[in-house]
C-alpha positions in Angstrom: 190.6 335.0 324.6 189.2 338.3 325.0 191.6 340.0 321.9 191.9 337.6 319.1 195.7 337.4 318.6 198.8 334.6 318.5 200.6 332.5 320.7 203.3 332.4 321.3 204.1 329.0 319.5 203.0 331.8 316.7 199.1 329.3 315.9 195.8 331.6 315.6 194.6 331.5 319.0 190.3 330.2 319.8 188.3 333.7 321.2 187.2 331.7 324.9 184.7 335.0 326.0 182.7 335.7 323.0 179.9 338.0 321.8 177.6 334.1 322.7 179.3 333.2 325.7 182.3 332.4 327.6 184.2 329.0 328.7 186.4 327.8 331.2 188.8 325.3 331.7 189.2 323.5 334.9 192.4 323.2 336.1 192.2 319.1 336.1 191.8 319.8 332.3 195.1 321.3 331.7 196.7 319.3 334.2 196.3 316.3 331.9 197.0 317.7 328.8 200.3 319.3 330.6 200.9 315.5 331.6 200.2 314.0 328.3 202.0 316.0 327.1 205.3 315.7 328.9 205.1 312.1 328.4 204.8 312.2 324.3 209.1 313.5 324.7 211.0 310.9 324.5 214.0 311.1 327.3 210.7 310.9 330.1 210.8 307.8 331.9 208.0 309.3 334.5 206.5 312.2 335.7 206.8 313.2 339.9 208.9 312.7 343.0 209.3 309.2 344.3 207.0 309.0 347.0 204.5 311.3 345.0 205.2 307.4 342.2 204.5 304.6 344.7 201.5 306.2 346.3 200.4 306.7 342.6 201.4 303.8 342.2 199.0 302.5 344.8 195.8 304.4 344.2 195.7 303.6 341.0 195.3 299.8 341.5 192.3 300.7 343.2 190.7 302.6 341.1 191.3 305.8 342.6 194.9 307.7 341.0 195.4 310.1 337.5 198.5 309.2 336.8 198.2 312.0 334.1 197.5 315.1 336.8 200.7 312.8 338.3 203.8 315.4 338.5 202.0 318.4 337.3 200.7 321.5 339.3 199.1 323.9 337.0 197.4 328.4 337.8 194.5 328.6 335.8 193.3 332.1 335.0 190.7 333.9 332.4 193.1 333.0 329.6 197.0 331.9 330.2 198.2 328.9 332.3 202.2 329.2 333.8 202.4 324.9 334.5 205.4 323.0 336.7 206.0 319.8 336.6 208.5 317.5 338.2 210.2 315.2 336.1 211.6 311.6 336.0 214.7 311.3 333.1 216.0 308.5 331.2 219.4 307.6 331.8 222.0 309.4 329.4 219.8 311.9 327.9 220.2 315.6 327.8 218.8 317.1 330.7 218.7 320.3 329.2 217.2 319.3 325.4 214.8 316.9 327.5 213.7 319.7 329.7 212.5 322.2 326.5 212.2 319.8 324.6 209.0 318.8 326.6 208.1 322.6 327.4 208.1 323.1 323.8 205.2 320.6 323.9 203.4 321.2 326.7 203.2 325.0 325.9 202.0 323.5 322.2 199.3 320.8 323.7 197.8 323.1 326.6 197.4 326.4 323.8 196.4 323.9 321.0 193.7 322.1 322.9 193.2 324.6 325.4 193.2 328.2 323.6 195.1 329.6 326.4 198.2 331.5 326.6 201.1 329.7 328.5 203.0 332.1 330.3 205.6 329.6 331.3 206.5 325.9 331.9 209.0 325.0 335.3 210.7 322.3 335.3 212.3 319.8 337.8 214.5 317.5 337.3 214.3 315.4 340.3 215.6 311.7 339.4 217.3 309.2 336.8 215.6 306.0 335.1 217.8 304.0 334.5 217.6 300.7 332.7 216.0 297.6 335.2 215.9 299.8 338.1 212.2 298.9 339.0 211.8 295.9 341.4 209.3 292.9 340.1 205.6 292.8 341.5 205.3 290.2 343.4 203.2 287.5 342.1 200.3 287.6 344.9 198.5 283.8 345.2 195.1 282.9 346.7 193.8 279.6 347.3 
């Protein structure tokens, strides 16, 4: 950040641009931090839409996917970041309470780890998880 101050959570912010040089943070870094932070909140079952989760599961098995970025979209500037999340919430949880807890956790983690100021965290809940909902994976037989 060009000027020292406090973040929206009241913590002291760290300089990203100083007389000795600049620090730039890639979108992928903020994406991973936000995804991990959202998963830390009780009541969040998963991130991403149904199709994204299915494709992500397959691509992870072959070593191409990264679950930490699934369901997360970010815009990162020099001093600020905006985050969009797509969540699957556990059935029985209060969606507004879980969403607010996710918002607070994402802001806390992104600002604390990156020094960027989070301007907004938009949350879309696109599914509920019911225990026992997953289909058991079929075992493959090798002869």
